[in-house]
C-alpha positions, -999 to 999 in steps of 0.1 A, spaced: 0 0 0 10 36 -5 12 54 28 11 92 31 38 101 57 19 134 62 -16 125 74 -42 137 50 -68 160 65 -98 180 52 -75 210 52 -46 194 31 -62 167 10 -67 191 -20 -31 203 -18 -11 183 -44 21 193 -27 10 171 2 -14 146 -12 5 138 -44 41 146 -34 62 115 -40 87 125 -13 58 122 12 47 87 1 61 53 10 52 17 4 41 -4 34 23 -36 39 -14 -34 48 -10 -44 85 17 -18 90 -4 8 71 -35 1 93 -14 3 124 3 36 114 -30 52 104 -49 40 134 -74 21 113 -97 0 135 -83 19 165 -118 25 178 -134 -6 164 -149 -18 196 -166 15 202 -177 16 165 -161 50 161 -141 59 130 -111 80 128 -121 93 93 -155 94 77 -166 105 42 -196 124 29 -218 111 0 -193 126 -25 -163 108 -10 -149 139 7 -133 134 41 -153 148 71 -135 159 102 -143 137 132 -145 159 164 -137 141 196 
């Protein structure tokens, strides 16, 4: 998987200097990517770290 070393946020996802910058991408295996990104971090509570609207745009999760 390709991992963004700078976490994508609603504020920077449209910035190609961050989202598409090859210097900020690395290849990692899926378990490492999930662990790094916090995927399934809140699985038991059924909370998500990142959610998307109907158009596929990320929505900020306020905790």
